[in-house]
TITIPA-119752 format. One line per 8 residues: their letters; for each residue x, y, z of N, C-alpha, C. Coordinates in steps of 0.05 Angstrom, whole numbers. Layout:
% residues N
A> X Y Z X Y Z X Y Z ~ ...;
***
This chain:
% residues 418
MEGTRTLT> 2406 1042 1534 2393 1017 1543 2363 1020 1539 ~ 2351 997 1530 2323 998 1524 2307 1000 1549 ~ 2287 1016 1549 2270 1020 1572 2279 1042 1591 ~ 2302 1053 1585 2312 1075 1602 2304 1102 1590 ~ 2292 1119 1607 2283 1145 1598 2303 1166 1606 ~ 2309 1182 1586 2328 1204 1591 2314 1227 1605 ~ 2325 1236 1628 2313 1257 1644 2328 1283 1639 ~ 2313 1305 1637 2324 1331 1634 2327 1345 1661;
PAPAVLAE> 2349 1358 1666 2351 1373 1692 2329 1392 1696 ~ 2322 1396 1721 2299 1414 1728 2304 1442 1720 ~ 2328 1454 1723 2332 1482 1714 2326 1486 1685 ~ 2335 1467 1668 2330 1470 1639 2301 1468 1632 ~ 2287 1450 1646 2258 1447 1640 2242 1472 1649 ~ 2249 1482 1672 2235 1505 1682 2241 1530 1665 ~ 2266 1533 1655 2272 1555 1638 2257 1554 1612 ~ 2255 1529 1601 2240 1526 1576 2210 1532 1580;
IAALLDGV> 2199 1523 1603 2171 1528 1608 2166 1558 1612 ~ 2184 1572 1626 2181 1601 1629 2182 1615 1602 ~ 2200 1606 1584 2202 1619 1558 2177 1614 1542 ~ 2165 1590 1544 2140 1585 1530 2117 1601 1541 ~ 2117 1605 1568 2095 1620 1579 2097 1650 1572 ~ 2121 1659 1566 2123 1687 1557 2109 1693 1531 ~ 2106 1673 1514 2094 1677 1488 2067 1663 1485 ~ 2053 1657 1507 2028 1643 1506 2006 1662 1498;
DIEVGLLS> 1987 1652 1482 1963 1668 1474 1939 1657 1489 ~ 1928 1674 1506 1906 1665 1523 1878 1671 1511 ~ 1877 1680 1486 1852 1685 1473 1839 1658 1465 ~ 1814 1655 1475 1800 1629 1471 1775 1633 1454 ~ 1772 1656 1442 1747 1662 1427 1745 1645 1402 ~ 1767 1637 1390 1766 1621 1365 1763 1591 1370 ~ 1764 1582 1395 1762 1554 1402 1733 1546 1406 ~ 1727 1521 1401 1700 1511 1406 1696 1507 1435;
DAAQLDLV> 1671 1501 1443 1665 1498 1471 1680 1474 1483 ~ 1681 1452 1469 1695 1429 1479 1725 1434 1481 ~ 1736 1449 1462 1764 1456 1463 1771 1474 1487 ~ 1752 1492 1493 1756 1510 1516 1756 1495 1542 ~ 1738 1475 1544 1738 1458 1568 1763 1442 1571 ~ 1772 1431 1549 1798 1416 1549 1821 1434 1557 ~ 1820 1459 1548 1842 1478 1555 1842 1483 1585 ~ 1819 1486 1597 1818 1491 1626 1828 1467 1641;
ATARQVAG> 1820 1443 1633 1830 1419 1647 1860 1415 1644 ~ 1870 1420 1620 1899 1417 1616 1915 1438 1632 ~ 1905 1462 1632 1919 1483 1648 1919 1476 1677 ~ 1896 1466 1687 1895 1458 1715 1914 1435 1721 ~ 1916 1416 1704 1934 1393 1708 1963 1401 1708 ~ 1970 1419 1688 1998 1428 1687 2005 1444 1712 ~ 1986 1461 1721 1991 1477 1745 1996 1459 1769 ~ 1980 1438 1772 1984 1419 1794 2011 1405 1793;
RLHTLAAT> 2019 1397 1769 2045 1384 1766 2068 1404 1773 ~ 2065 1429 1764 2086 1449 1771 2086 1454 1802 ~ 2063 1454 1814 2062 1458 1843 2075 1435 1857 ~ 2070 1411 1848 2084 1388 1860 2114 1390 1857 ~ 2123 1399 1833 2151 1402 1828 2163 1423 1847 ~ 2149 1445 1851 2159 1466 1869 2161 1456 1898 ~ 2140 1442 1907 2141 1431 1934 2163 1411 1938 ~ 2167 1393 1918 2188 1373 1921 2216 1385 1921;
VAARVGER> 2220 1404 1903 2246 1417 1902 2251 1433 1927 ~ 2230 1447 1937 2234 1463 1962 2241 1445 1985 ~ 2228 1422 1987 2234 1404 2009 2263 1393 2008 ~ 2272 1387 1984 2299 1376 1981 2320 1398 1986 ~ 2315 1422 1977 2334 1444 1982 2335 1451 2011 ~ 2311 1451 2024 2311 1456 2053 2325 1435 2069 ~ 2323 1410 2060 2336 1388 2074 2366 1390 2072 ~ 2376 1400 2050 2405 1402 2046 2417 1427 2059;
GAADRTVG> 2400 1446 2067 2410 1470 2081 2424 1490 2064 ~ 2415 1493 2039 2429 1512 2021 2424 1541 2030 ~ 2400 1546 2040 2395 1574 2048 2411 1581 2073 ~ 2415 1562 2091 2430 1568 2115 2459 1574 2109 ~ 2470 1560 2090 2498 1565 2082 2502 1589 2066 ~ 2482 1597 2050 2485 1619 2031 2478 1646 2045 ~ 2455 1648 2056 2445 1673 2068 2443 1672 2098 ~ 2447 1649 2110 2447 1647 2139 2419 1647 2152;
VPLASWLA> 2398 1641 2136 2371 1639 2147 2358 1613 2136 ~ 2337 1603 2149 2323 1580 2138 2310 1586 2112 ~ 2303 1564 2098 2292 1567 2071 2265 1581 2072 ~ 2249 1576 2093 2223 1589 2095 2226 1619 2098 ~ 2246 1628 2113 2250 1657 2115 2260 1669 2089 ~ 2277 1654 2075 2287 1664 2049 2264 1666 2029 ~ 2246 1647 2028 2223 1648 2010 2205 1671 2017 ~ 2200 1676 2043 2183 1698 2051 2195 1725 2044;
ATQRLTRR> 2222 1727 2044 2235 1753 2039 2238 1758 2009 ~ 2243 1737 1993 2249 1742 1965 2227 1735 1946 ~ 2209 1717 1953 2188 1708 1935 2160 1719 1941 ~ 2159 1739 1959 2134 1752 1966 2113 1732 1977 ~ 2122 1714 1993 2104 1695 2007 2104 1702 2036 ~ 2082 1695 2049 2082 1697 2078 2097 1673 2090 ~ 2106 1676 2114 2121 1654 2126 2104 1629 2129 ~ 2078 1632 2133 2060 1609 2135 2058 1595 2108;
EAQRLIGQ> 2056 1610 2086 2054 1598 2060 2080 1584 2053 ~ 2103 1595 2060 2129 1582 2054 2132 1556 2070 ~ 2124 1557 2095 2126 1532 2111 2107 1511 2101 ~ 2083 1519 2092 2065 1499 2081 2076 1486 2056 ~ 2088 1502 2039 2100 1491 2014 2122 1471 2021 ~ 2139 1477 2039 2161 1459 2047 2149 1434 2060 ~ 2129 1437 2077 2117 1414 2090 2103 1395 2070 ~ 2090 1406 2050 2078 1389 2029 2100 1373 2014;
GDDLARFP> 2122 1386 2009 2144 1371 1996 2155 1349 2014 ~ 2157 1355 2040 2166 1334 2059 2147 1310 2060 ~ 2121 1315 2059 2102 1293 2059 2104 1276 2034 ~ 2107 1290 2011 2110 1275 1986 2136 1259 1985 ~ 2157 1270 1998 2183 1255 1997 2182 1229 2012 ~ 2163 1226 2031 2161 1201 2046 2149 1178 2029 ~ 2134 1186 2008 2120 1166 1991 2128 1171 1962 ~ 2149 1157 1953 2159 1162 1925 2138 1156 1904;
DLAHAALG> 2123 1135 1906 2103 1129 1886 2082 1151 1883 ~ 2074 1162 1906 2054 1184 1905 2066 1209 1893 ~ 2091 1215 1899 2104 1238 1887 2107 1235 1857 ~ 2114 1210 1848 2116 1205 1819 2089 1208 1805 ~ 2068 1198 1818 2041 1201 1806 2032 1230 1805 ~ 2039 1246 1825 2032 1274 1825 2048 1289 1804 ~ 2073 1283 1801 2089 1296 1780 2080 1288 1752 ~ 2070 1264 1749 2061 1255 1723 2033 1264 1716;
GAVVFEQA> 2018 1275 1735 1991 1284 1730 1970 1264 1735 ~ 1977 1239 1744 1957 1219 1750 1941 1226 1775 ~ 1953 1242 1793 1940 1250 1817 1942 1281 1819 ~ 1920 1294 1825 1920 1323 1828 1935 1330 1853 ~ 1947 1353 1854 1963 1361 1877 1947 1361 1902 ~ 1922 1371 1902 1905 1370 1926 1900 1341 1935 ~ 1896 1323 1916 1892 1295 1923 1917 1283 1935 ~ 1940 1291 1924 1965 1281 1935 1969 1290 1964;
TAISSVLG> 1962 1315 1970 1964 1325 1997 1946 1309 2016 ~ 1921 1303 2008 1902 1288 2024 1912 1259 2028 ~ 1923 1247 2007 1933 1219 2009 1957 1218 2028 ~ 1975 1237 2026 1998 1236 2044 1989 1240 2073 ~ 1968 1256 2078 1958 1259 2105 1946 1233 2116 ~ 1931 1219 2099 1920 1193 2107 1941 1173 2113 ~ 1961 1171 2095 1982 1151 2099 1999 1158 2124 ~ 2001 1183 2130 2017 1191 2154 2003 1184 2180;
RLPDDFTP> 1977 1179 2179 1962 1172 2204 1957 1142 2207 ~ 1970 1126 2190 1967 1097 2193 1982 1087 2218 ~ 1973 1065 2229 1987 1055 2253 2017 1051 2250 ~ 2031 1054 2271 2060 1053 2270 2070 1024 2266 ~ 2054 1004 2273 2063 977 2271 2058 964 2244 ~ 2050 980 2224 2047 969 2197 2075 964 2185 ~ 2076 942 2171 2102 935 2158 2106 952 2133 ~ 2130 953 2123 2135 968 2098 2119 957 2075;
SQLTEAES> 2114 932 2073 2098 921 2051 2069 931 2054 ~ 2059 932 2078 2032 943 2082 2030 972 2075 ~ 2050 987 2081 2050 1016 2074 2052 1019 2044 ~ 2067 1003 2030 2068 1004 2001 2042 997 1989 ~ 2029 976 2000 2002 968 1990 1982 990 1995 ~ 1983 1003 2018 1965 1026 2024 1969 1049 2005 ~ 1995 1055 1999 2001 1077 1980 1989 1071 1953 ~ 1992 1046 1943 1981 1039 1917 1951 1040 1917;
AMIGYAAE> 1938 1031 1939 1909 1032 1941 1899 1060 1940 ~ 1912 1078 1954 1902 1106 1955 1906 1120 1928 ~ 1927 1113 1914 1931 1124 1887 1909 1114 1869 ~ 1901 1089 1872 1878 1079 1856 1852 1093 1863 ~ 1848 1098 1889 1823 1112 1898 1822 1141 1887 ~ 1845 1152 1880 1845 1180 1870 1829 1183 1844 ~ 1825 1161 1829 1809 1163 1805 1779 1164 1811 ~ 1771 1159 1836 1742 1158 1843 1734 1181 1863;
FDSAGLSR> 1753 1189 1880 1746 1209 1901 1762 1234 1897 ~ 1751 1255 1907 1765 1281 1908 1782 1282 1934 ~ 1794 1305 1939 1812 1307 1962 1796 1303 1989 ~ 1772 1314 1990 1756 1311 2015 1748 1281 2019 ~ 1740 1268 1998 1733 1240 2001 1757 1222 2008 ~ 1780 1228 1996 1804 1213 2003 1813 1216 2032 ~ 1809 1240 2043 1817 1244 2071 1800 1229 2091 ~ 1776 1217 2082 1759 1202 2100 1761 1172 2095;
LSRRLVEV> 1781 1163 2082 1784 1135 2076 1803 1120 2095 ~ 1809 1132 2118 1828 1119 2136 1817 1093 2146 ~ 1792 1092 2155 1781 1067 2166 1779 1046 2144 ~ 1771 1054 2120 1769 1035 2098 1796 1023 2092 ~ 1817 1040 2093 1844 1030 2087 1854 1010 2108 ~ 1848 1016 2133 1856 997 2154 1841 970 2152 ~ 1815 972 2144 1800 947 2141 1812 930 2118 ~ 1821 943 2097 1832 928 2074 1859 916 2081;
LDPVGCDE> 1876 930 2096 1903 921 2102 1903 901 2125 ~ 1885 905 2145 1885 887 2168 1856 882 2176 ~ 1842 864 2163 1814 859 2169 1810 847 2197 ~ 1829 834 2209 1825 820 2235 1825 841 2258 ~ 1846 857 2259 1848 876 2281 1840 904 2274 ~ 1821 907 2255 1813 934 2247 1798 949 2269 ~ 1781 934 2285 1766 948 2306 1784 959 2327 ~ 1803 943 2335 1822 952 2356 1839 975 2345;
REASRLDR> 1848 973 2321 1863 994 2309 1847 1019 2305 ~ 1822 1016 2298 1805 1040 2295 1801 1054 2321 ~ 1798 1039 2343 1796 1052 2369 1821 1067 2376 ~ 1844 1054 2371 1869 1068 2376 1872 1093 2359 ~ 1863 1091 2334 1865 1114 2316 1848 1137 2326 ~ 1823 1131 2335 1806 1152 2345 1818 1166 2369 ~ 1829 1150 2387 1842 1161 2411 1866 1178 2403 ~ 1881 1169 2383 1904 1184 2374 1896 1210 2360;
DAKQAKAA> 1874 1209 2344 1865 1232 2331 1854 1253 2351 ~ 1841 1244 2372 1831 1262 2392 1855 1277 2406 ~ 1876 1263 2412 1899 1275 2425 1912 1295 2405 ~ 1915 1287 2380 1927 1305 2361 1910 1330 2356 ~ 1883 1326 2356 1866 1350 2352 1868 1369 2376 ~ 1871 1357 2400 1874 1374 2424 1900 1389 2423 ~ 1921 1376 2413 1947 1389 2412 1949 1409 2389 ~ 1933 1406 2368 1934 1423 2345 1913 1445 2345;
RHLSFFPD> 1899 1449 2367 1879 1470 2368 1892 1498 2367 ~ 1879 1515 2353 1889 1543 2350 1867 1560 2339 ~ 1871 1586 2343 1852 1606 2332 1868 1632 2328 ~ 1867 1643 2304 1882 1666 2296 1864 1686 2282 ~ 1869 1712 2286 1854 1733 2273 1873 1749 2255 ~ 1863 1757 2232 1880 1771 2212 1864 1795 2201 ~ 1869 1819 2211 1857 1843 2199 1866 1847 2171 ~ 1847 1851 2152 1855 1854 2124 1861 1882 2116;
GHGSVAFR> 1857 1902 2135 1863 1929 2128 1841 1943 2113 ~ 1818 1930 2109 1796 1943 2095 1770 1941 2111 ~ 1772 1942 2137 1749 1942 2154 1738 1914 2161 ~ 1753 1893 2156 1744 1866 2162 1767 1851 2176 ~ 1759 1830 2191 1778 1813 2205 1772 1784 2197 ~ 1792 1771 2185 1789 1743 2179 1802 1726 2201 ~ 1790 1704 2206 1801 1686 2227 1802 1658 2217 ~ 1821 1643 2228 1826 1615 2220 1833 1600 2245;
GSLPTLDA> 1822 1576 2247 1828 1560 2271 1821 1531 2268 ~ 1826 1516 2288 1819 1488 2289 1812 1480 2318 ~ 1790 1466 2321 1780 1457 2347 1774 1428 2346 ~ 1777 1414 2368 1769 1386 2369 1739 1383 2364 ~ 1731 1361 2353 1703 1357 2345 1683 1361 2368 ~ 1689 1350 2391 1671 1353 2413 1669 1381 2423 ~ 1690 1397 2421 1689 1425 2429 1676 1443 2408 ~ 1678 1435 2383 1667 1451 2361 1637 1447 2357;
EPLIRLVD> 1627 1424 2364 1598 1418 2360 1580 1437 2375 ~ 1585 1443 2401 1568 1462 2415 1568 1490 2402 ~ 1591 1499 2393 1593 1525 2380 1577 1525 2354 ~ 1578 1503 2339 1563 1501 2314 1533 1501 2319 ~ 1525 1487 2340 1496 1487 2346 1486 1514 2355 ~ 1502 1528 2371 1494 1555 2380 1492 1574 2356 ~ 1512 1574 2339 1511 1592 2316 1488 1585 2297 ~ 1483 1559 2293 1461 1551 2276 1434 1559 2288;
AYAQAERR> 1432 1558 2315 1407 1566 2328 1401 1595 2323 ~ 1421 1612 2327 1417 1641 2321 1412 1646 2292 ~ 1425 1631 2274 1420 1634 2246 1392 1627 2238 ~ 1382 1605 2249 1354 1597 2243 1334 1617 2254 ~ 1339 1628 2277 1321 1648 2288 1320 1673 2270 ~ 1344 1681 2260 1344 1704 2242 1331 1697 2216 ~ 1333 1673 2207 1320 1665 2182 1290 1665 2185 ~ 1280 1655 2207 1251 1656 2211 1241 1685 2213;
AALDRLDP> 1256 1702 2226 1248 1730 2228 1248 1743 2200 ~ 1268 1736 2183 1269 1747 2156 1245 1737 2140 ~ 1237 1712 2143 1214 1702 2129 1188 1715 2138 ~ 1187 1722 2164 1163 1736 2174 1161 1764 2162 ~ 1184 1777 2158 1183 1805 2148 1176 1805 2118 ~ 1189 1788 2102 1183 1786 2074 1185 1813 2060 ~ 1207 1826 2065 1211 1853 2054 1225 1849 2027 ~ 1212 1857 2004 1225 1853 1978 1249 1871 1974;
LAETVTPG> 1250 1893 1990 1273 1912 1986 1296 1906 2005 ~ 1293 1885 2022 1314 1879 2041 1338 1867 2027 ~ 1361 1868 2040 1386 1857 2029 1384 1827 2027 ~ 1394 1816 2005 1395 1787 2002 1417 1775 2019 ~ 1409 1758 2038 1428 1748 2058 1434 1719 2050 ~ 1459 1712 2046 1467 1685 2040 1470 1669 2067 ~ 1471 1643 2065 1475 1627 2089 1500 1634 2104 ~ 1522 1640 2090 1546 1648 2103 1544 1674 2117;
MRRADALC> 1530 1694 2105 1525 1719 2118 1508 1716 2143 ~ 1488 1698 2141 1470 1693 2164 1485 1681 2187 ~ 1504 1663 2180 1520 1651 2202 1539 1672 2215 ~ 1549 1690 2198 1566 1711 2210 1550 1729 2228 ~ 1525 1736 2220 1507 1752 2237 1500 1737 2263 ~ 1497 1711 2260 1491 1694 2284 1514 1694 2304 ~ 1539 1693 2293 1562 1694 2311 1564 1721 2325 ~ 1558 1743 2311 1558 1769 2324 1536 1771 2345;
ALVAAHQQ> 1512 1760 2339 1491 1760 2359 1498 1744 2383 ~ 1512 1722 2379 1520 1705 2402 1540 1720 2420 ~ 1559 1735 2407 1578 1751 2423 1564 1773 2438 ~ 1544 1786 2425 1529 1808 2438 1513 1797 2462 ~ 1501 1774 2459 1487 1762 2482 1505 1755 2505 ~ 1529 1746 2498 1549 1740 2519 1558 1765 2533 ~ 1561 1787 2519 1569 1812 2531 1547 1823 2550 ~ 1522 1819 2543 1500 1828 2560 1500 1814 2587;
QSLAPSCG> 1508 1789 2587 1507 1773 2611 1532 1777 2629 ~ 1552 1791 2620 1576 1797 2636 1589 1771 2645 ~ 1595 1753 2627 1606 1727 2634 1636 1724 2628 ~ 1647 1743 2615 1676 1741 2608 1693 1746 2633 ~ 1715 1731 2636 1733 1736 2659 1744 1764 2659 ~ 1744 1776 2682 1754 1804 2686 1739 1824 2668 ~ 1714 1817 2660 1698 1835 2644 1711 1841 2617 ~ 1728 1822 2607 1741 1827 2581 1721 1826 2558;
GDRPRVVV> 1718 1848 2544 1700 1849 2522 1671 1856 2529 ~ 1665 1857 2556 1638 1864 2564 1634 1894 2562 ~ 1609 1901 2563 1602 1930 2562 1607 1942 2590 ~ 1613 1968 2591 1617 1980 2618 1592 1979 2634 ~ 1596 1975 2660 1573 1973 2679 1580 1989 2704 ~ 1559 1999 2717 1561 2013 2742 1550 1996 2764 ~ 1565 1991 2785 1557 1975 2807 1548 1993 2830 ~ 1523 1991 2838 1511 2007 2859 1506 1989 2883;
TLDYDKLR> 1518 1996 2906 1514 1981 2931 1494 1995 2949 ~ 1473 1980 2956 1451 1991 2973 1449 1975 2998 ~ 1441 1988 3019 1435 1975 3045 1409 1959 3043 ~ 1409 1935 3053 1385 1918 3051 1361 1931 3065 ~ 1366 1940 3090 1344 1951 3106 1332 1976 3093 ~ 1350 1993 3083 1340 2018 3071 1325 2012 3045 ~ 1336 1994 3029 1322 1987 3004 1295 1974 3010 ~ 1293 1958 3030 1268 1945 3037 1248 1965 3047;
DRVVAAGL> 1257 1985 3063 1239 2006 3072 1228 2022 3049 ~ 1245 2028 3029 1236 2043 3006 1215 2026 2990 ~ 1221 2000 2986 1202 1984 2971 1175 1981 2986 ~ 1176 1979 3012 1152 1977 3028 1137 2004 3027 ~ 1151 2026 3028 1138 2052 3027 1125 2056 2999 ~ 1137 2045 2979 1126 2048 2952 1102 2029 2948 ~ 1097 2011 2967 1074 1993 2964 1078 1970 2946 ~ 1104 1963 2941 1110 1940 2923 1109 1914 2938;
VGSGEPIS> 1111 1915 2964 1110 1890 2981 1100 1898 3008 ~ 1088 1878 3022 1078 1883 3048 1100 1887 3068 ~ 1094 1900 3090 1115 1906 3110 1124 1882 3125 ~ 1107 1862 3128 1114 1839 3144 1122 1814 3128 ~ 1124 1817 3102 1130 1794 3085 1161 1791 3083 ~ 1171 1767 3088 1201 1763 3085 1207 1762 3055 ~ 1230 1773 3048 1239 1773 3020 1269 1772 3019 ~ 1279 1757 3000 1308 1753 2998 1321 1778 2984;
AGELRRLA> 1347 1780 2986 1361 1803 2975 1359 1803 2944 ~ 1360 1779 2931 1358 1778 2902 1330 1787 2893 ~ 1309 1776 2906 1282 1784 2898 1277 1814 2904 ~ 1288 1824 2926 1285 1852 2932 1298 1869 2911 ~ 1322 1861 2902 1335 1876 2881 1320 1876 2855 ~ 1310 1852 2847 1295 1850 2822 1269 1866 2824 ~ 1256 1866 2848 1232 1881 2851 1236 1911 2850 ~ 1259 1920 2861 1265 1949 2860 1273 1957 2832;
CDGRPPPC> 1287 1940 2817 1296 1947 2790 1272 1947 2771 ~ 1252 1930 2776 1229 1929 2758 1211 1952 2761 ~ 1211 1965 2785 1193 1988 2789 1203 2012 2775 ~ 1184 2030 2768 1192 2055 2754 1200 2075 2775 ~ 1217 2094 2767 1225 2115 2786 1202 2132 2793 ~ 1199 2140 2819 1176 2156 2827 1178 2183 2814 ~ 1156 2193 2802 1156 2219 2790 1155 2241 2811 ~ 1167 2264 2804 1168 2287 2823 1145 2305 2817;
RPRRRVGG> 1135 2319 2837 1113 2338 2834 1120 2364 2849 ~ 1115 2387 2837 1123 2412 2851 1110 2415 2878 ~ 1125 2426 2896 1114 2430 2923 1093 2453 2923 ~ 1077 2452 2943 1055 2472 2945 1066 2497 2957 ~ 1060 2520 2944 1069 2546 2954 1052 2554 2977 ~ 1065 2567 2996 1052 2577 3020 1054 2607 3020 ~ 1031 2621 3016 1031 2650 3017 1044 2663 2993 ~ 1051 2648 2973 1062 2659 2949 1091 2668 2952;
AGRGPGSK> 1103 2666 2976 1130 2676 2979 1150 2653 2983 ~ 1142 2629 2989 1160 2607 2994 1147 2581 2988 ~ 1160 2560 2995 1150 2533 2989 1146 2519 3016 ~ 1123 2507 3019 1116 2493 3043 1128 2466 3045 ~ 1117 2450 3062 1127 2422 3065 1124 2406 3040 ~ 1105 2413 3023 1102 2399 2997 1088 2373 2999 ~ 1082 2362 2975 1067 2336 2974 1087 2313 2972 ~ 1077 2290 2978 1094 2266 2977 1095 2255 2948;
ARDARHSG> 1116 2240 2942 1118 2228 2916 1097 2207 2912 ~ 1087 2205 2888 1067 2185 2882 1079 2157 2881 ~ 1062 2138 2878 1070 2110 2878 1089 2105 2854 ~ 1109 2088 2858 1128 2082 2837 1115 2067 2814 ~ 1092 2055 2819 1078 2040 2798 1059 2058 2782 ~ 1058 2084 2790 1040 2102 2776 1050 2107 2748 ~ 1032 2105 2729 1040 2107 2701 1042 2135 2691 ~ 1032 2155 2706 1032 2182 2697 1059 2195 2700;
RARAPRRR> 1063 2217 2687 1088 2232 2688 1083 2259 2700 ~ 1101 2269 2715 1099 2295 2727 1124 2312 2720 ~ 1120 2337 2719 1142 2355 2712 1159 2361 2737 ~ 1185 2358 2734 1203 2363 2756 1203 2392 2763 ~ 1204 2399 2789 1204 2427 2797 1229 2442 2788 ~ 1226 2467 2783 1249 2484 2776 1265 2489 2801 ~ 1291 2487 2799 1309 2492 2821 1326 2516 2815 ~ 1326 2534 2833 1342 2559 2830 1369 2556 2844;
LRLPRLRK> 1390 2561 2830 1416 2559 2842 1422 2584 2858 ~ 1427 2581 2883 1433 2603 2901 1463 2605 2905 ~ 1474 2628 2898 1503 2633 2901 1508 2650 2926 ~ 1530 2647 2939 1536 2664 2962 1540 2693 2954 ~ 1530 2711 2970 1532 2740 2964 1558 2750 2974 ~ 1574 2761 2956 1600 2772 2962 1600 2802 2957 ~ 1614 2815 2974 1617 2844 2971 1644 2849 2957 ~ 1643 2860 2933 1667 2866 2918 1672 2896 2918;
ASARLPRP> 1698 2902 2914 1705 2930 2912 1693 2943 2888 ~ 1688 2927 2867 1676 2939 2843 1648 2947 2847 ~ 1635 2937 2868 1607 2945 2873 1605 2974 2882 ~ 1626 2986 2893 1626 3013 2901 1627 3033 2878 ~ 1637 3024 2855 1640 3041 2832 1614 3046 2819 ~ 1609 3069 2808 1583 3074 2795 1580 3056 2771 ~ 1557 3043 2769 1552 3025 2746 1541 3041 2723 ~ 1546 3031 2699 1535 3045 2675 1505 3044 2676;
SRHPLVAR> 1492 3063 2662 1463 3064 2662 1452 3040 2647 ~ 1429 3030 2658 1415 3009 2644 1397 3019 2622 ~ 1395 3046 2621 1378 3058 2600 1395 3065 2576 ~ 1384 3063 2552 1401 3070 2528 1410 3098 2529 ~ 1396 3116 2543 1405 3144 2546 1425 3147 2568 ~ 1441 3168 2567 1461 3173 2587 1448 3187 2611 ~ 1454 3177 2635 1443 3189 2659 1454 3217 2664 ~ 1439 3232 2680 1447 3260 2685 1472 3261 2702;
WNDGPDQP> 1474 3243 2722 1498 3242 2739 1522 3232 2725 ~ 1519 3221 2701 1541 3210 2686 1548 3229 2662 ~ 1547 3255 2667 1553 3276 2647 1534 3274 2623 ~ 1509 3267 2628 1489 3266 2607 1476 3292 2603 ~ 1457 3294 2584 1443 3320 2580 1425 3327 2604 ~ 1421 3353 2608 1407 3363 2632 1378 3370 2626 ~ 1368 3360 2603 1340 3366 2597 1322 3349 2615 ~ 1299 3360 2621 1280 3345 2638 1272 3319 2626;
SFALPTPP> 1270 3317 2599 1260 3293 2587 1281 3271 2587 ~ 1307 3279 2590 1329 3259 2591 1340 3255 2619 ~ 1331 3270 2638 1342 3267 2665 1331 3242 2677 ~ 1349 3226 2687 1341 3201 2700 1346 3202 2730 ~ 1327 3195 2746 1331 3197 2775 1347 3174 2786 ~ 1367 3164 2772 1384 3142 2781 1407 3153 2798 ~ 1409 3147 2823 1431 3156 2840 1457 3143 2832 ~ 1479 3155 2839 1504 3142 2833 1508 3114 2845;
RPHRTRPR> 1498 3111 2870 1500 3086 2884 1472 3076 2892 ~ 1457 3064 2873 1430 3057 2880 1428 3034 2901 ~ 1450 3018 2905 1449 2997 2923 1455 3005 2952 ~ 1464 3030 2956 1470 3040 2982 1444 3050 2995 ~ 1435 3035 3015 1410 3043 3029 1415 3047 3059 ~ 1441 3044 3067 1447 3049 3095 1473 3065 3096 ~ 1478 3078 3118 1503 3095 3120 1528 3078 3119 ~ 1549 3092 3110 1575 3078 3109 1584 3070 3136;
RTGPTRTA> 1596 3047 3138 1607 3038 3164 1633 3052 3169 ~ 1639 3055 3194 1665 3066 3203 1684 3044 3209 ~ 1708 3048 3203 1728 3027 3208 1751 3030 3189 ~ 1769 3011 3191 1793 3013 3173 1785 3009 3144 ~ 1797 3024 3127 1791 3024 3098 1809 3005 3085 ~ 1802 2997 3059 1818 2979 3044 1842 2993 3033 ~ 1865 2981 3035 1890 2992 3025 1893 2985 2996 ~ 1914 2997 2984 1919 2992 2956 1929 2964 2951;
TQPLGTPD> 1942 2952 2972 1953 2925 2968 1933 2903 2973 ~ 1910 2911 2985 1889 2891 2991 1876 2882 2965 ~ 1874 2856 2960 1863 2846 2934 1833 2853 2932 ~ 1824 2854 2908 1796 2860 2903 1779 2835 2911 ~ 1755 2840 2919 1737 2819 2925 1737 2810 2954 ~ 1755 2822 2971 1756 2814 2999 1738 2833 3015 ~ 1723 2823 3034 1705 2841 3049 1720 2860 3067 ~ 1707 2882 3075 1719 2902 3093 1721 2890 3121;
RR> 1741 2897 3135 1744 2889 3163 1736 2911 3182 ~ 1722 2903 3202 1714 2923 3222 1738 2930 3240;
***
């Protein structure tokens, strides 16, 4: 019949394309500059058409449940297991196919190359957010209008044509519909909020998320404020050997600075992510007496607990000064600590650790000589030049006490009992 186009089954087309790709020559050195540009555009268009075909086929196969009947798992799980895709990527591919299946004219345009795949995704998103009370004829008109707009706008521009599309389709009630759309978008943004972190295994963490506009604006302003401050500081330094910082890197540094400032303030619930801190509890009267003694505030002036704490934390620790010796044999009452506001430094006194004196059984045994020569009482030479007047028990200066002696079962180190 005239006007009827013969269609080839998808498996045969894909097998032929795969065979042709096996023998493709990617050398472009012999092509002119214009031919090279045309080659890039053609390759991009063919890739988009194949991506549209893959999404459409995946959506139809998933709808029919072939994977559930064959392997007992959903299609997304089968794609993730056999095609080396993540589950998120597999679900996105099937979802894109489902969106295109709702609009046959858009799917036909994407398969034919009139609409790029990214444009088709944006158009399906816009058409899916149209009011529910639109008639089928209005939806068909909107689909045709968006396909026509694809020749003028890219995917980002197409995604912002919702209001324009409503004005074209319903010029009378566009304001009321726009208000309803904004309210609906706010609810959907609130329901679709998320934030995920993905360690890449190479020392970095990537994160992806979505926030409502009103909640994201304060975060953007804070990050930009830190980024501008760092940019001004970098301009002040003007170091020619410094690292070249891109705007994206500066924003990443700003986010890290924002988190560090939050940690310093200890604002996280249950101190999550904050730095460790030590809480010191002081008596108000004792702290006030110390502050008054240091001369930081008058004795009769009233002061709140917060001001007293800040005043005590701002003061420097009082430096220590060695006590005055009395008679060269001990330490007297000593001098008082200087004012906490004194800027000088003093050396802390040396403190000698005093251990309890224990009488051990080993103390009764003769100790080896402290002299490199052997003592006379220790079977050393008997010459006058080598004789040492060291007694066997130099620490014994009083007579032995009388009383019970230590038995063999008594452990070493225990004192004698009278």
